[in-house]
C-alpha positions in Angstrom: 0.0 0.0 0.0 1.1 3.5 -0.8 0.8 5.9 2.1 0.3 9.6 1.5 2.6 12.4 2.8 0.5 15.4 4.2 2.4 18.7 4.6 5.6 16.7 4.8 4.2 14.3 7.4 4.0 10.6 6.4 0.5 9.1 7.3 1.1 5.5 8.2 -2.3 4.4 9.4 -3.3 0.7 9.1 -7.0 1.2 8.4 -7.9 -2.5 9.1 -6.9 -2.1 12.8 -7.6 1.6 13.5 -10.6 3.8 14.2 -9.0 6.4 12.0 -8.9 6.5 8.2 -6.2 8.0 6.0 -8.9 10.2 4.4 -9.5 11.9 7.8 -6.0 13.3 7.6 -6.0 14.1 3.8 -9.1 16.3 4.4 -7.7 17.7 7.7 -10.7 16.6 9.8 -10.6 17.3 13.5 -10.1 14.1 15.4 -8.8 14.0 19.0 -7.3 17.5 18.9 -9.7 20.0 17.3 -7.1 22.4 16.0 -9.5 24.2 13.7 -11.6 25.4 16.7 -8.7 27.0 18.5 -8.4 30.7 18.7 -6.0 33.2 20.0 -8.6 34.6 22.5 -9.2 31.1 23.8 -5.5 30.4 24.3 -5.1 33.8 26.1 -8.1 33.0 28.4 -6.6 29.6 29.2 -3.3 31.1 30.2 -5.0 33.7 32.5 -7.4 31.3 34.3 -6.0 29.2 37.1 -5.7 25.5 36.2 -7.3 22.8 38.3 -4.7 20.3 37.0 -1.3 19.7 38.5 1.3 17.3 37.2 3.8 17.4 40.0 6.4 14.8 39.0 6.6 14.8 35.2 9.4 17.3 34.8 11.5 15.6 37.5 10.7 12.1 36.0 11.6 13.1 32.5 14.9 14.5 33.6 15.7 11.3 35.6 14.6 9.2 32.6 17.0 11.0 30.4 20.0 11.4 32.6 20.0 7.9 34.2 18.9 5.9 31.3 18.5 7.3 27.9 21.4 9.7 27.9 23.9 6.9 28.7 23.1 5.2 25.4 25.1 5.8 22.2 22.9 7.7 19.7 19.6 7.0 21.6 16.4 6.9 19.6 13.1 7.7 21.5 9.6 7.2 20.2 6.9 9.6 21.5 3.3 8.3 21.2 0.9 11.1 21.3 3.5 13.7 20.6 1.6 16.1 18.5 1.8 18.6 21.2 4.5 18.9 23.8 3.4 17.0 27.0 3.5 18.4 30.5 7.1 18.5 31.7 8.6 17.3 28.5 10.8 20.3 28.0 13.2 18.8 30.5 13.9 15.9 28.2 13.5 17.4 24.8 16.3 19.8 25.6 18.8 16.8 25.3 19.9 17.4 21.8 21.8 14.1 21.5 18.5 12.2 21.8 16.7 11.6 18.6 13.0 11.9 19.1 10.4 10.5 16.7 7.2 12.3 17.8 4.0 10.6 16.5 0.3 11.2 16.9 -3.1 10.5 15.3 -3.5 14.3 14.9 -1.8 16.8 12.7 -0.4 18.7 15.7 2.4 21.3 15.7 5.0 18.7 16.7 3.7 15.7 14.7 6.5 14.0 12.6 4.7 10.9 11.8 1.0 10.0 11.8 0.5 6.5 13.2 -1.9 4.5 15.5 -0.3 3.0 18.6 -2.2 -0.2 17.9 0.1 -0.7 14.9 3.4 1.1 15.3 5.0 1.2 11.9 8.6 0.3 13.0 10.6 -2.9 13.0 11.3 -5.0 16.1 13.9 -3.8 18.6 14.2 -0.3 17.0 13.9 2.2 19.8 16.0 2.8 23.0 13.0 4.4 24.7 9.3 5.0 24.4 7.3 7.8 26.0 3.5 7.5 26.2 2.1 10.4 28.3 -1.8 10.7 28.8 -2.4 8.4 25.8 -3.4 4.9 26.9 -6.8 6.1 28.2 -7.6 7.3 24.7 -6.9 4.0 22.8 -9.4 1.2 22.2 -7.0 -1.5 23.4 -4.3 -0.3 25.7 -2.9 -3.9 26.1 -2.3 -4.2 22.4 -0.6 -0.8 22.4 1.8 -1.8 25.2 2.6 -5.1 23.4 3.5 -2.9 20.4 5.7 -0.7 22.6 7.4 -3.9 23.9 7.9 -5.1 20.4 9.6 -2.0 19.0 11.8 -1.5 22.1 15.3 -2.9 22.1 16.1 -5.8 24.5 17.3 -3.3 27.2 14.9 -0.4 26.2 13.1 1.8 28.5 9.4 3.0 28.8 8.0 6.0 30.5 4.2 6.2 30.8 1.6 8.3 32.5 -2.1 7.3 32.7 -5.1 8.6 34.6 -7.1 7.0 37.4 -9.6 9.5 38.7 -10.3 11.8 35.8 -13.6 12.3 34.0 -14.0 12.0 30.3 -11.8 14.5 28.6 -11.4 13.1 25.1 -14.9 13.0 23.9 -15.4 9.7 21.9 -11.8 9.0 22.1 -11.8 8.1 25.9 -12.0 4.6 27.0 -10.0 3.4 30.1 -8.8 4.3 33.6 -6.3 2.4 35.7 -5.8 1.9 39.4 -2.2 1.8 40.7 -2.1 -2.1 40.4 -4.0 -2.0 37.2 -1.4 0.3 35.7 1.4 -2.0 37.0 -0.3 -5.0 35.3 -0.5 -3.1 32.0 3.3 -3.0 32.1 3.8 -6.5 33.4 6.3 -7.2 30.6 8.6 -4.6 32.1 10.9 -4.4 35.1 10.0 -1.5 37.3 12.4 1.3 37.9 9.9 3.7 39.5 6.2 4.2 39.7 3.6 6.2 41.8 1.2 9.0 41.7 1.9 11.8 39.3 -1.2 13.8 39.9 -2.7 13.5 43.4 -6.1 13.4 45.2 -6.4 17.2 45.3 -6.5 17.3 41.5 -8.9 14.4 41.5 -11.3 16.2 43.8 -11.1 19.4 41.7 -11.9 17.6 38.5 -14.9 15.8 40.2 -16.2 19.1 41.6 -15.9 20.7 38.1 -17.6 17.8 36.3 -20.3 17.5 38.9 -21.2 21.2 38.1 -21.0 20.6 34.4 -23.4 17.6 34.7 -26.3 19.9 35.1 -26.0 21.6 31.8 -26.0 20.6 28.1 -25.5 24.1 26.5 -21.9 24.7 25.4 -22.0 28.4 26.4 -23.4 27.7 29.9 -20.9 24.8 30.3 -18.0 27.2 29.4 -19.2 29.7 32.0 -19.6 27.0 34.6 -16.3 25.6 33.8 -14.6 29.0 34.4 -16.5 29.3 37.7 -15.3 25.8 38.7 -11.7 26.6 37.8 -11.8 29.8 39.9 -13.3 28.1 43.0 -11.4 24.8 43.0 -7.9 25.5 41.6 -6.4 25.7 45.1 -7.2 22.0 45.8 -4.3 20.9 43.6 -1.8 22.5 46.0 -2.7 19.7 48.6 -1.0 17.3 46.3 2.5 18.6 47.1 1.9 17.0 50.5 -0.1 14.0 49.4 1.5 12.8 46.2 4.2 10.6 47.8 1.9 9.1 50.4 0.9 5.4 50.0 -2.6 6.1 51.2 -3.1 8.7 48.3 -2.6 5.9 45.8 -6.2 4.9 46.3 -7.4 8.4 45.4 -4.8 9.8 43.0 -5.8 11.5 39.7 -3.0 9.7 37.7 0.0 7.4 37.8 3.4 7.1 36.2 5.4 4.0 35.4 9.1 4.0 34.4 10.6 0.6 33.5 12.9 -1.5 31.4 12.0 -4.2 28.9 12.1 -7.6 30.7 12.3 -11.2 29.6 9.9 -12.4 32.3 6.3 -11.5 33.0 5.2 -10.2 36.3 2.4 -12.6 37.5 -1.0 -11.5 38.8 -0.1 -13.1 42.2 3.0 -10.9 42.3 1.0 -7.8 41.3 -1.5 -8.3 44.1 1.3 -8.4 46.6 2.4 -4.8 45.5 -0.7 -3.2 46.9 0.3 -0.4 49.4 -2.7 1.8 49.7 -4.6 2.9 52.7 -6.7 -0.1 53.5 
């Protein structure tokens, strides 16, 4: 099959196994990211308003991921899934000029280098030294297949860094499928040896999101929902600051907004019995 190149970006979508069609990209249809509906005013308002979200560990985690693992490899090559826009905290790893980043997405974002679906990564086995998948696996139809693909394209000693939500409401419209507990997230990466894992967004953020979406549930009108959303942001943003105290507490694992996993490709599979023993929440 001949795949098109759109504005210099190869579109390598396997239509048989994807919810996306090549025609979607040829005609610049809005998919996950609705870039055509963005405006300068909207971006300015977003910058002015306080955010209820707070990813506390991403910047530090990316720096550690780069310095301790990827940066020690000769000519390292890292795949970024969902890399159409720069993820939170990623500036701390993108700044490493010796690392070659292949930034992919299913949207024609400002940083998209290659359009592909994580269910069918268009690279050969053992190709990458590292893979980054931040806030993506909740938006794919089959996260287990995607992780199997990540495992396949990683070299035998390759590294993975992932972030996925637990307590977060739907934020990807029709492209929003799955949430993971701490142990559920660990099981997703059972083919990997753990380096680090834990909460990346804490219970304070989870509470702020729940409050906001509770208020939004009363309204269907887009205009009213935008007004209510602004009100919620202004009255709940402070809750995220509790997470600086809570994010490292084991009891907070049962109520966190999201988790991270940093690991290395392994030859053995972590069994479900072993996973159950890893519980360290508050009960």
